[in-house]
C-alpha positions in Angstrom: 217.5 -36.9 40.0 219.8 -34.2 41.5 218.3 -30.8 42.2 220.4 -27.8 43.1 219.7 -24.5 44.8 221.0 -21.6 42.7 221.9 -18.5 44.8 225.0 -19.0 46.9 225.1 -22.7 45.9 226.1 -22.4 42.3 226.2 -18.6 41.8 228.0 -16.4 44.3 225.1 -13.9 44.7 226.3 -12.5 48.0 229.6 -11.5 46.6 228.0 -9.9 43.5 225.6 -8.0 45.8 228.4 -6.8 48.1 230.6 -5.6 45.2 227.5 -4.1 43.4 226.5 -2.1 46.5 230.0 -1.0 47.1 230.3 0.4 43.5 226.8 2.0 43.8 227.8 3.6 47.1 231.0 5.0 45.5 229.0 6.6 42.7 226.5 8.1 45.1 228.5 8.7 48.3 227.7 12.4 48.5 224.1 11.6 48.8 224.4 9.0 51.6 225.2 10.0 55.2 226.0 6.5 56.4 229.4 4.9 56.3 229.8 2.3 53.5 229.7 -0.7 55.8 226.6 0.6 57.6 225.1 1.4 54.2 225.6 -2.2 53.0 224.0 -3.7 56.1 221.0 -1.4 55.7 220.8 -2.3 52.0 220.8 -6.0 52.9 218.1 -5.6 55.5 215.9 -3.6 53.1 216.5 -5.9 50.2 215.8 -9.1 52.1 212.6 -7.6 53.5 211.1 -6.6 50.2 212.3 -9.8 48.5 210.4 -11.7 51.2 207.3 -9.7 50.3 207.7 -10.8 46.7 208.0 -14.4 47.7 204.9 -14.1 49.8 203.0 -12.7 46.8 202.5 -9.2 48.3 204.3 -7.3 45.5 205.7 -8.1 42.0 209.3 -8.8 41.4 209.7 -5.5 39.5 208.0 -3.6 42.3 210.2 -5.0 45.0 213.2 -3.6 43.2 211.6 -0.2 43.2 210.6 -0.4 46.9 214.1 -1.5 47.8 215.7 1.5 46.2 213.1 4.0 47.6 213.8 2.8 51.1 217.6 2.9 50.6 217.4 6.6 49.6 214.9 7.3 52.3 217.6 6.5 54.8 219.2 9.8 53.8 215.8 11.7 53.6 215.6 11.4 49.8 212.1 10.7 48.4 212.3 8.9 45.0 209.5 8.5 42.6 208.9 5.0 41.2 210.5 6.0 37.9 213.6 7.4 39.5 213.9 4.4 41.8 213.8 2.1 38.8 216.5 4.2 37.1 218.7 4.0 40.2 218.2 0.3 40.5 219.3 -0.2 36.9 222.6 1.6 37.8 223.1 -0.8 40.7 222.1 -3.7 38.5 224.9 -3.0 36.0 227.5 -3.3 38.8 225.8 -6.4 40.2 225.7 -8.2 36.9 229.4 -7.6 36.2 230.3 -9.4 39.5 227.7 -12.2 39.1 229.7 -15.4 38.5 229.5 -19.1 39.4 231.8 -20.6 42.0 235.0 -22.2 40.5 233.8 -25.7 41.4 230.5 -25.5 39.6 231.2 -26.2 35.9 233.7 -29.0 36.7 231.1 -30.6 38.9 228.3 -30.3 36.4 230.5 -31.7 33.7 231.2 -34.8 35.8 227.5 -35.3 36.4 226.7 -35.5 32.7 224.4 -38.3 32.0 222.4 -37.8 35.3 219.2 -35.8 35.4 219.8 -32.4 36.9 217.4 -29.6 38.0 217.1 -26.3 39.8 214.8 -25.4 42.7 215.2 -21.7 43.5 213.5 -18.9 45.3 213.3 -16.0 42.8 211.9 -14.8 39.6 212.2 -17.3 36.7 213.6 -14.8 34.2 216.1 -13.5 36.7 217.2 -17.0 37.6 217.6 -18.0 34.0 219.8 -15.0 33.5 222.0 -16.3 36.4 222.1 -19.8 34.9 223.4 -18.2 31.7 226.5 -17.1 33.8 227.4 -20.7 34.5 227.8 -21.9 30.9 226.3 -21.6 27.4 225.4 -25.2 27.6 222.2 -26.3 29.3 223.1 -28.6 32.1 219.6 -28.5 33.7 216.6 -30.4 32.5 214.1 -28.4 34.6 214.2 -25.1 36.5 211.6 -24.5 39.2 211.5 -20.8 40.4 209.3 -19.6 43.2 208.0 -16.6 41.2 206.8 -19.0 38.5 205.1 -21.7 40.6 203.6 -19.6 43.5 205.5 -21.4 46.3 208.8 -20.6 47.9 211.2 -22.5 50.1 211.0 -23.5 52.9 207.4 -24.3 51.8 207.4 -28.0 51.0 205.1 -27.4 48.0 207.9 -26.1 45.8 209.7 -29.4 46.2 206.5 -31.4 45.5 206.0 -29.3 42.3 209.5 -30.0 41.2 209.0 -33.7 41.5 205.7 -33.6 39.7 207.1 -31.6 36.8 210.1 -33.9 36.5 207.9 -37.0 36.9 210.1 -38.4 39.7 209.4 -39.7 43.2 210.9 -37.5 45.9 212.6 -40.5 47.4 214.7 -40.8 44.2 215.8 -37.1 44.4 218.8 -35.4 46.0 218.8 -31.7 46.8 222.0 -29.7 47.2 221.7 -26.3 48.9 223.7 -23.9 51.1 221.0 -23.1 53.8 220.0 -25.8 56.2 216.7 -24.1 57.3 215.5 -23.0 53.8 217.0 -25.8 51.7 217.9 -29.0 53.5 215.4 -29.5 56.3 212.4 -28.8 54.1 213.6 -30.9 51.2 214.1 -33.8 53.6 210.6 -33.3 55.0 209.3 -33.4 51.4 211.0 -36.8 51.0 214.2 -35.9 49.3 217.8 -36.7 50.3 219.4 -33.4 51.4 223.1 -32.5 51.1 224.2 -29.3 52.8 226.9 -27.4 50.9 228.6 -25.5 53.7 231.1 -23.6 51.7 232.3 -21.3 54.5 232.4 -24.1 57.1 230.0 -22.1 59.2 227.5 -23.2 61.8 227.1 -26.3 63.9 227.0 -29.9 62.6 223.5 -31.3 62.0 223.1 -35.0 62.9 221.7 -36.9 60.0 222.5 -34.3 57.4 225.3 -35.0 55.0 227.6 -32.1 54.6 230.2 -31.1 52.0 232.5 -28.0 51.8 233.0 -28.0 48.0 231.2 -29.4 45.0 234.3 -31.5 44.3 233.1 -33.7 47.2 229.6 -34.1 45.9 230.0 -37.3 43.9 231.5 -39.1 46.9 228.3 -38.6 48.9 225.7 -39.2 46.1 223.6 -42.3 46.3 
């Protein structure tokens, strides 16, 4: 069975976030003292921190959105209520969703893999990740979707890979996992017994001995067992 990561493997989440934040900043620029580039870096740091809290079970997915927005406005000394933070997040969300698209190589790759069992293992909220999958195609390419928010375990915890195998009724040794992050995706999936394939789209980072690497999903079939 072939499992895929979702964010920044199939869906260009980082680009959607960048363009979404850029549009949000333009709408609100009189409120923010920081330059747009500094604002974006602060946004990313704040977002990543609260999303980690969600993955660790400290706060709900909905609350991490609120906390993110409150901290973003707090950078300019603006104190938001929960309801106003939620309203502001919805404004950002509209910009984000418009720019949320799959990479060009995704649908052709999935079409070529028809007939093989495919699944998703992703860190995130199940409803949110299903929305992103809907951006790929109206057809359901994936037999199973395992989301951290639904199963109570998040990568790089090996438990999420074990849960995926159990739900798919497969042995980890018969599974391949394709992801964009060596530390979060590939090394832990291999420790869990899977065969990991690193999708290094931007040709960044060092080579990792023993880890098969591709630059594009067009190369995937050539390295599959």
